[in-house]
Each structure stands twice: as structure tokens, then as C-alpha cells.
N, C-alpha and C positions, 0 to 999 in steps of 0.2 A: 240251173233248174229252173222250169216253168212254174210260174204260180198258178194259184187255183183260177185268179181272175182270168190271166193268159190263156189257160185251159177253156176255160168256159168261152170266152171271146173266140177263139179258135173254131170251138164247136158250133156256135151260133153263125159264124161266118162262111164255114164250110158245109154244114149239113142242110139238107133241104127239110128234114122232118125228124122229129124224135122217135126214131125206130128203134126196136130192141136190138138189132143189128150194129147200129150205130153206137148205142149206149155199149155194148159188150166189146166193141172196138176201142173205145176212148176209155173204159175200166181197164181194158188189158195193157193200153198204153200208160195209163197214169192211176196203179191200184193205190196209191196213197190218198187219193181224191174221190174213191170208189161211192162213199157215203153222199158226198156233194153233187157228183155225177147224177147220182139217182134222183137226187132231189130237183135237181135242174130239169133232168127230162121228164119227171114228173109235173113239174110246174110248167112246162112246155107244152106237153101234151094236155094239160087244163085248159092252157091258153087258147090252144089251138081249137077247142071244143067251144069256147063262148063266142057269143054272137059278135059280128063286128061292132067296135064304136062308132058313136058319132063324131067324125073328125071334123065336122063344120064348127063343133063347140070350141071356144077359145080355150087355152091352155091356164092352168091355175100358175102361180108364180113357181110353186115347188116343181110342178109337172115339167114347167118350161126348164127350169134349172137341171133337173135329172136329164132332160132329153139332150141338154146341151152337153153335160157331162159324158153322157153315154156315146153321143156323135164324136167327141173329141178323144175318147178312149177308143173308138173305132179305127178313126182316122189315123191315129198314132200307131195302132197294131197294122194297119193296112200298109203304111208307112214303112213299118220295121220289115214287114215280110217281103215287100217289095226290093227293099235294100238288101235283105238276105238273098233273094232269088237274083238280083244284079250282080252280088259280089261271087256267087257261086257260079257263073257263068264263064 
């Protein structure tokens, strides 16, 4: 069974935007996570409405650590998806 974290990562990797149609698809696929998915899509929509941050400013140690963790999780998930794809061929 996919964890909420796995589902959220899949959404952020595969969807281009937080549309109503995408939310409905994911909620149909994972009804046990419906409330969490709604929260994710709300957060994502709000985030897209914000102005672009100043990326020239250095990250704090906490921000850098968070970015490192998220990048590692994304890479791990991408590698797992690639391995699944290869084993299915």
C-alpha cells in the first residue's frame, strides 16, 4: 500500500498543475488520503499564486537541510519508479 508521502511525491512529479481534475483523479485512486490530498492541492494552488522568491539570497541551514531531504526523497522515488518500469518490460 502506498504511503501518503509516496502519493504526494507521485502527484508532484507527474502533475503539471493543481487542477480540479487532477485532484479528483488522485482522490478516486486513494480515497483514504482524500483530506490530505485536498490540503496538498490547496497548498499547491496558493504557492503558485505567490510571487517568485528571490533565489539569489542564500538559504538558511534549515532551508538547505530541507531541500537536501526533499531532493533525496525525490531521487529515491524516481529510481524506484525506474526500477519498476524496467522490471515490467
